[in-house]
N, C-alpha and C positions, 0 to 999 in steps of 0.2 A: 786876946790873940796868944797863941802858944809860942813858947820859945822854940828855936830850931830843933828839929828832931822829935817834936811833940805833936800831938794832934788834938783837935777839939771836935766835940759833937755839936754841929750847927743846930740852931733852933728851927730852921726852916725844913720841915719834912724829914727830920732825922738824918740829914746829910752829914758826911764825915769829911773834915778838912785836914789834909796832911801837908805839912811843910817839910820839904826835902832840903837838908843842909847843903849849901853851895849852889842851889838852883833857884832861879827867880820865879819858877812856876809854882802855882798852888794847885795841888791835885785834889779834885772833888770826887768822891765816890759815895754810893749808897750802901747802907749796911746790908750785910748778907742775910741777916735773920728775917724770917717772914713774920709779920705782925700776928699777934695772938688771935686766933679765930679765923684768920684768912685761909682760903683754900684755893688750890690751882685747878683749873679745868683740864681734864685729861682727854675727854672725847666729846665732840659735838657732832651729831649726825641725825639726819632725818630717819624716822622709823620706817623700815621697809614694809611693815605690816599695817602701819597707820599713817598714811600720807598726811602731811600738815602737822605732824607731831614730831618733836625732836628729842632724842635721847641725850641727856647731858650727864656725864660721869666725872666726878671729881677724883683727884689723886688719892683721897682717903678711902675711895671705894663707893661712896654714896652715889646713887643713880636717881635721876629724875626724868619725867616725861612732861614736856611743856609745849605750848604753841610757839609759833615764830615770834609773836609779840612777847611771850614770856622769856624767850632767849634774849631779846633786845632789852627788855625791862631789867633783867637780872644782870646783864653785862656779860653773860657767858657766851660770847659771840664766836669764840674760836678756842682751839686747844692751846694751852699754855697761859691763858689769861689768869691772873691772880685776882680772885674775888675777895672783897672785904667781907667782914662778918655781916654787914647790912645787906650786901648783895647775895650772900649765901641764904640769908633769911628770906629774901625776896624770891629766890629760886625755889625754896621749900614751899612758900605760899603759892607760887604759880603752879607748882606740881599739884597741890591740893585743889586749886580752882579748876585746873584743866581736867582733873579726874571727875569733878562734879559736872562740868560742862559735858563731858563725854557720856556720863551716865544719863543725864537729862536728854541728850540727843537720841540715845538708844531707846529710851522710854517713849519719846515722841514718835520715833519711827515705828514702834509697835502699835501705838494707839494715840488718838487725840487726847491731850491732857491739858488742864489749866495750870497756871502757875501755882495755885494753892495745892493742887494735887501733887505736883512735884515736890513742893515744900514739905507736905505731909509724909511722902515716901522717904525723903531725906531725914526728916526728924525721927522716923521709926528706925532708921539705920543708925541713929546717933551721930549724924554728921554735924560739923560745926555750922551753926546757923549763919554766921557772918560769911563764911566761905561759900555756902550755898546761895546766899543772897547775891553775892558778887557774880557767881557763875550764871545765875538766872538773869541778872541785870545785863550781862554780856549777850546772852541769847535773845533777850527782848530787844536790845539795841540793834542787833543784826537782823531782826525780824523772824528768827527761827521760832521764838516763843511769842505767841500772839493770841491772847485770850479772845479778842474780838473775832479774829479769823477762825479760831477753833470753834467758837460759839455759832458762827454762821454756818460752818460746814456741818456741825453736829445737828443744828436745828433743821437744816435742809434734808439731811439723811433721815431724821426721825419723822419729819412730815411725810416724806415719800413712803415710809414704812407704815403710815396710817395712824401715827400718834397725833393727838390733838395739841394745839398750842399750849394749853394749860399743863399737859403732861411734859411737854418739851421744856417749858419754863421751869418746872419743878426739878427735872433732871439736871439742867444746866446749873441751877442754884446749888444742887447737891454736889456738883463737880467743882464748886468753889468760884464760879464766875460771878462777878458783881452784878447786882440787879439792873443798873442802867445799861450795862453791856449786853445783858440777856435781852432786855426789852428791845433795844435797837437791832440786835441780831435776829430776833424772832420777827420783828416787823418787816425787815428786809427779806427774810426767807419766805414768809407768807406771801409777800408781794411777788417775789421771783418765781415761786412754785405755783402761784395762782391757787392757793389752798382755800377750799370752801369747806368749812367745818361740817355743815349739814350733809353735803354730798359725800364727804369722806366717811362720815359715820355710817351712812346708808350703804355705801359700797363695801365697807368692811363687814357690816352685818350680813349683807347678802352673801359674801364669800364664805361666811361661817355657817349660814343657815343649813346647808346640806348636812353638816356634821352633827347638828342637834335636832333636826326636824323629827327624827323618830323617837326622841325622848318624851317622857310625860310632859305635858304643857308647863307645869310649875317648875320642873327641873330645867327644861329648855329655856324658859324665861329667865330663871335665876342665872344660869351659866352665860347666856348671851348678854344679859344686862351687866353682869360682873365684868365680863371681858371688855365690853365697850367703855365701862367706867374706868377700868384700869388703863385704858388708852387715853384718858383725860377728857373724854367728851362729857358734856354737861348732862345732869340727870334728866332735864326736860327733853333734850335732844335724843337721848338714849330711849326714853319711854316712847316718844313719838315713833322712832324707827322700829322698835320691837313690836309695838302694837300694830303697825302697818304690816309688818311681815307676818304676824300671827293672823291678821285679818285676811290677807290676800294669799297666804300659804305659798310664798315664793320659794321656788326650788332653784338652787344654783346650778346652772347648766354645766359649769366647768367642773363640777364634782367637788369632793372634799379636798380642802387645801389645808395642810398642816401649818397653822399659825400658832406660835408659842406664846403663852401668857408670860407675865413678868417673872414668874417663878421658874420659867424654862420648861414647863410641861405643855404639850399640845393641848389647846383648848378643846373641850369636849371628850378628853380621854377619861 
């Protein structure tokens, strides 16, 4: 305890104890100095251009864009709050994770993608793998990122375009979807679409016959066979359909229909 007129630095939280001579009162005050590394929040406001995202500006000038959860997690809940170094670090982390979440959502809005595809894109950008993993985990937990749902939608779309299950399976695996997920998605899509491989192969071949009917027989056979094989139909099924068309000389009443092959060129061009 200090003598009258002196002061002590208390052990509890850096409090200052002042003894005033002639007074029975003990005056307790906090030190005026800000702990090293701590920063005070200057502004917290929802972004007018990006609803659900909050701009946080510190008095030092640093600016961050985080989710509502990020605001709460970092403690930057209102202007004037003093953030500890740990809270500032958390704010920086939330800013990085939020940026990856937003990039992934924008990518998913443009095209169906698997988690592995998003990870690959982030890796090519040189993004921090741990930050990306956390961002994708959040999207998966919210249902925005769903490999099974993506596989089912992609499988159904490709079956309707005339691709055989074998081709659909190959494409989904190339997109990074796990084999068990692909198998279940394909099984469900085939059932829901009522897909019959033989009928689909024949229908697609008939639609293309008018485009190749005038070609020399060997060229016509090669092009039609290659086209159907690229769609994933089995060799036996393709041979059966091509031979029947050649034997019966089927002509597509609907005329030539431009169906592009896998390289993006109209078949028969």
